[in-house]
VEXLOSE-956897 format. One record per atom (N, C-alpha, C, O): x, y, z; residue in one letter. Coordinates in steps of 0.1 Angstrom, whole numbers, padded with zeros to 4 digits, always signed. Example, Ala and Ser with C-alpha at 12.3 -4.5 7.8 and 13.67 -1.06 7.14 Angstrom:
residues 2
+0132-0057+0078A+0123-0045+0078A+0132-0033+0078A+0142-0033+0085A+0128-0022+0071S+0137-0011+0071S+0129+0000+0079S+0134+0011+0080S
This chain:
residues 88
+0008-0012+0000X+0000+0000+0000X+0009+0012+0000X+0018+0013+0008X+0006+0022-0009X+0014+0034-0010X+0008+0044+0000X-0004+0046+0001X+0017+0051+0008X+0012+0061+0017X+0015+0075+0012X+0025+0077+0005X+0005+0083+0014X+0006+0097+0010X+0012+0104+0022X+0008+0102+0034X+0021+0113+0020X+0027+0120+0031X+0025+0135+0029X+0024+0140+0017X+0025+0143+0040X+0025+0157+0039X+0038+0162+0045X+0042+0158+0056X+0044+0171+0038X+0057+0175+0043X+0056+0187+0052X+0048+0196+0050X+0064+0187+0062X+0065+0199+0071X+0080+0203+0072X+0089+0195+0070X+0082+0215+0073X+0096+0220+0074X+0097+0227+0088X+0089+0236+0092X+0107+0223+0095X+0110+0228+0109X+0123+0235+0108X+0132+0231+0101X+0125+0245+0116X+0138+0252+0118X+0145+0246+0130X+0139+0245+0141X+0157+0242+0128X+0165+0237+0139X+0177+0246+0141X+0185+0249+0132X+0178+0250+0154X+0189+0259+0157X+0201+0252+0161X+0201+0243+0170X+0212+0254+0154X+0225+0248+0158X+0235+0260+0160X+0240+0266+0150X+0238+0262+0173X+0246+0274+0176X+0240+0287+0171X+0230+0291+0176X+0247+0293+0161X+0241+0306+0157X+0234+0306+0144X+0228+0316+0140X+0234+0295+0137X+0227+0295+0124X+0215+0285+0125X+0215+0276+0133X+0206+0287+0116X+0194+0279+0115X+0195+0270+0103X+0199+0274+0092X+0191+0257+0104X+0190+0248+0093X+0176+0243+0092X+0169+0242+0102X+0172+0240+0080X+0159+0235+0078X+0159+0219+0078X+0167+0213+0071X+0150+0214+0086X+0149+0199+0087X+0135+0196+0082X+0125+0201+0087X+0135+0187+0072X+0122+0183+0066X+0117+0170+0073X+0124+0160+0073X+0105+0170+0078X+0099+0158+0084X+0087+0155+0076X+0081+0163+0069X+0082+0142+0076X+0070+0138+0069X+0060+0134+0079X+0062+0127+0089X+0048+0138+0076X+0036+0135+0084X+0028+0124+0076X+0022+0128+0066X+0028+0112+0081X+0021+0102+0073X+0006+0102+0074X+0000+0106+0085X-0001+0099+0063X-0015+0099+0062X-0019+0084+0065X-0015+0075+0058X-0028+0082+0074X-0032+0068+0078X-0047+0066+0074X-0055+0075+0074X-0050+0053+0071X-0063+0049+0068X-0070+0046+0081X-0063+0046+0092X-0083+0043+0081X-0090+0039+0093X-0083+0027+0100X-0081+0027+0112X-0081+0016+0092X-0075+0004+0098X-0061+0007+0104X-0058+0002+0115X-0053+0015+0098X-0040+0018+0103X-0041+0027+0115X-0033+0025+0125X-0051+0036+0116X-0053+0045+0127X-0057+0037+0140X-0052+0039+0150X-0067+0028+0138X-0072+0021+0150X-0061+0011+0155X-0060+0008+0167X-0053+0006+0146X-0042-0002+0150X-0031+0006+0157X-0026+0001+0168X-0029+0018+0153X-0019+0027+0159X-0024+0031+0173X-0016+0031+0182X-0037+0034+0174X-0042+0039+0187X-0046+0027+0196X-0047+0029+0208X-0047+0015+0191X-0051+0003+0198X-0065+0005+0205X-0067+0003+0216X-0074+0010+0196X-0088+0012+0201X-0097+0004+0190X-0093+0001+0180X-0110+0003+0194X-0119-0004+0185X-0124+0006+0174X-0122+0018+0175X-0129+0000+0164X-0134+0007+0152X-0145+0017+0157X-0145+0029+0153X-0155+0012+0164X-0166+0021+0169X-0161+0033+0177X-0166+0044+0176X-0151+0030+0186X-0145+0041+0194X-0138+0051+0186X-0139+0063+0188X-0131+0047+0175X-0124+0056+0166X-0134+0065+0159X-0132+0077+0159X-0145+0059+0154X-0155+0067+0147X-0162+0077+0157X-0166+0088+0153X-0164+0072+0169X-0170+0081+0179X-0162+0093+0182X-0167+0104+0183X-0149+0091+0183X-0139+0102+0185X-0139+0112+0173X-0138+0124+0175X-0140+0107+0161X-0141+0115+0150X-0154+0123+0150X-0154+0136+0148X-0166+0116+0153X-0179+0123+0153X-0179+0134+0164X-0186+0144+0162X-0173+0131+0175X-0173+0141+0186X-0163+0152+0184X-0162+0161+0192X-0155+0151+0174X-0144+0161+0171X-0132+0160+0179X-0123+0169+0180X-0130+0149+0186X-0118+0146+0194X-0106+0143+0185X-0094+0146+0188X-0109+0137+0173X-0099+0134+0163X-0103+0141+0150X-0114+0139+0145X-0094+0149+0144X-0097+0155+0132X-0093+0146+0120X-0081+0143+0119X-0103+0142+0112X-0100+0134+0101X-0109+0139+0089X-0118+0147+0091X-0105+0134+0077X-0113+0138+0065X-0118+0126+0058X-0112+0116+0058X-0130+0128+0052X-0136+0117+0045X-0131+0117+0031X-0131+0128+0024X-0125+0106+0026X-0120+0105+0013X-0127+0093+0006X-0125+0082+0010X-0136+0096-0003X-0144+0085-0009X-0152+0079+0001X-0160+0085+0008X-0151+0066+0003X-0159+0059+0013X-0151+0056+0026X-0156+0050+0035X-0139+0061+0027X-0130+0059+0038X-0126+0073+0045X-0130+0083+0040X-0119+0071+0056X-0114+0083+0063X-0099+0083+0063X-0093+0072+0063X-0093+0095+0064X-0079+0096+0064X-0076+0106+0076X-0083+0116+0079X-0065+0103+0083X-0060+0111+0094X-0045+0112+0094X-0038+0102+0090X-0040+0123+0098X-0025+0125+0099X-0020+0118+0112X-0027+0119+0122X-0009+0112+0111X-0003+0106+0123X-0001+0116+0134X-0002+0113+0146X+0003+0128+0130X+0005+0138+0140X-0008+0142+0148X-0007+0145+0159X-0019+0141+0141X-0032+0143+0147X-0035+0132+0158X-0040+0135+0168X-0031+0120+0155X-0033+0109+0164X-0024+0111+0176X-0028+0108+0188X-0012+0115+0174X-0002+0118+0185X-0008+0130+0194X-0007+0129+0206X-0014+0140+0187X-0020+0151+0195X-0031+0146+0204X-0032+0149+0215X-0039+0137+0198X-0051+0131+0205X-0046+0123+0217X-0051+0124+0228X-0035+0115+0215X-0030+0107+0226X-0024+0116+0237X-0026+0113+0249X-0017+0126+0233X-0011+0135+0243X-0021+0143+0251X-0019+0147+0262X-0033+0146+0244X-0043+0154+0251X-0050+0147+0262X-0055+0153+0271X-0050+0134+0261X-0056+0126+0272X-0072+0127+0271X-0078+0122+0281X-0077+0132+0261X-0092+0134+0260X-0099+0121+0258X-0111+0120+0260X-0092+0110+0255X-0098+0097+0253X-0100+0089+0265X-0107+0079+0266X-0094+0094+0276X-0094+0086+0289X-0105+0091+0298X-0104+0101+0305X-0116+0084+0297X-0128+0088+0304X-0126+0087+0319X-0131+0096+0327X-0120+0076+0324X-0118+0075+0339X-0110+0086+0345X-0114+0091+0356X-0100+0091+0338X-0092+0103+0343X-0101+0115+0344X-0100+0122+0354X-0109+0117+0334X-0118+0129+0334X-0128+0128+0345X-0131+0139+0351X-0133+0116+0347X-0143+0115+0358X-0137+0117+0372X-0143+0124+0380X-0125+0112+0374X-0119+0114+0388X-0114+0128+0389X-0113+0133+0401X-0111+0135+0379X-0106+0149+0379X-0117+0158+0383X-0114+0169+0389X-0129+0155+0380X-0140+0164+0383X-0146+0162+0396X-0155+0169+0401X-0142+0151+0403X-0148+0148+0416X-0140+0155+0427X-0144+0154+0439X
């Protein structure tokens, strides 16, 4: 399967000069995303529907950037138990 990538350019400071470092942000399918997140298919679609994961519909499938999945994981918004205990 061929992966589509989106290029990002970051500036990296080394001493007094800046160099450009090119990184690639991989585009994942639904199956790849749920495998990466280790969640069920219904949970993945629920997160998309609720706006917790930003994804786009392409034909009959969904695509999401891997950086978006990393943002979702770092945000902790998927962990219901933590949210419930934090509000008590």
